[in-house]
C-alpha positions in Angstrom: -0.2 0.2 -0.3 1.4 3.6 -0.6 0.8 6.8 0.9 1.7 10.1 0.5 3.9 11.7 2.7 3.8 15.3 1.3 2.6 18.1 4.1 2.0 20.6 1.5 -1.6 22.3 0.8 -3.7 19.6 -1.0 -2.0 16.6 1.2 -1.7 15.3 4.6 -2.0 17.1 7.8 0.6 17.3 9.9 0.3 16.6 13.9 1.4 20.1 14.5 -1.3 22.0 11.7 -4.1 19.5 13.4 -3.0 21.1 17.0 -2.9 24.2 15.6 -6.1 24.2 13.8 -7.6 22.7 16.9 -6.1 25.6 19.2 -7.8 28.5 17.1 -11.2 26.4 17.1 -11.1 26.2 20.8 -9.8 29.6 21.4 -11.4 31.8 18.8 -14.3 30.1 17.5 -16.1 32.7 16.5 -13.4 33.8 13.7 -14.7 30.3 11.5 -17.6 29.6 9.3 -19.8 27.0 8.5 -19.7 26.4 5.1 -21.2 24.0 2.3 -19.2 22.4 -0.6 -20.1 21.3 -4.2 -17.7 18.5 -5.3 -16.3 19.1 -8.7 -14.4 15.7 -9.1 -11.0 14.4 -8.9 -10.5 15.9 -5.2 -11.7 19.4 -6.2 -14.6 21.0 -5.1 -15.5 24.7 -5.0 -17.8 26.8 -1.7 -18.5 30.7 -1.2 -15.9 32.5 0.8 -17.0 36.2 1.6 -18.9 36.6 -1.1 -16.6 34.8 -3.3 -16.0 31.3 -5.2 -13.1 29.9 -4.1 -12.1 26.4 -5.6 -10.1 23.6 -3.5 -8.2 20.5 -4.0 -7.1 17.7 -2.1 -5.4 14.5 -3.1 -7.6 12.2 -0.6 -10.8 12.3 -3.1 -12.8 10.0 -0.5 -12.0 12.6 2.1 -12.9 15.5 0.0 -16.6 13.6 -0.9 -16.9 12.6 3.1 -16.2 16.5 3.9 -18.8 17.7 1.0 -21.3 14.9 2.5 -20.7 16.6 5.7 -20.9 20.3 4.6 -24.8 19.7 3.4 -25.5 18.5 7.2 -23.8 22.3 7.8 -21.1 20.4 9.7 -18.1 21.7 8.0 -16.1 24.5 9.7 -13.9 27.1 7.8 -10.7 27.7 9.5 -9.4 31.3 8.2 -6.0 31.1 10.1 -5.1 27.5 8.1 -7.1 27.8 5.4 -8.2 23.8 6.9 -11.5 22.7 6.5 -13.0 21.0 9.8 -16.1 18.2 9.7 -17.9 19.0 12.9 -19.7 16.3 15.1 -22.0 17.3 17.8 -23.0 14.7 20.6 -26.3 16.4 21.3 -25.5 17.5 24.4 -24.0 20.7 23.3 -20.6 19.2 22.8 -18.7 19.4 19.8 -15.7 17.2 18.6 -14.2 17.0 15.3 -14.1 14.1 12.9 -11.4 15.0 10.5 -9.3 17.8 9.2 -9.0 18.6 5.3 -6.4 21.0 4.5 -6.8 22.2 0.6 -4.5 23.7 -1.7 -7.1 27.0 -2.4 -7.3 29.0 -5.6 -7.5 32.5 -5.6 -11.3 34.2 -5.7 -12.4 32.9 -9.0 -9.3 31.2 -10.2 -10.0 28.3 -12.3 -8.9 24.7 -11.8 -6.8 24.9 -14.6 -4.7 27.6 -13.4 -4.8 26.3 -9.7 -1.0 25.0 -9.1 -0.8 21.8 -6.7 2.0 20.0 -5.8 2.2 16.0 -6.9 2.1 13.3 -4.1 5.3 11.6 -2.2 4.9 8.2 -2.2 6.3 5.8 0.2 5.6 2.4 0.0 
């Protein structure tokens, strides 16, 4: 089985990135916003941030699909400090936990997919 070991945007979340995202969510939840995503296929998706269409990519297409589905339930937060997307889980008792973090490569507002540069995966066996 091969796995990507790149921590560049659009690839695997490093544990330090994860810790920083969780700290930001804990200390500044009011700065995060719930967003909805549209799956464009092959790891590409789009959303509206600050009134502008933004496209993003992640190498893990199944994770992108899962986050898109979670966003339809209003369970995805955009973390502006890092650009991360976080799938939220609500336990029914007022507590929120996090299912996963997606660290996309983002294009500029209105930028087309063909113009967004993404890095190839770094694979190890």
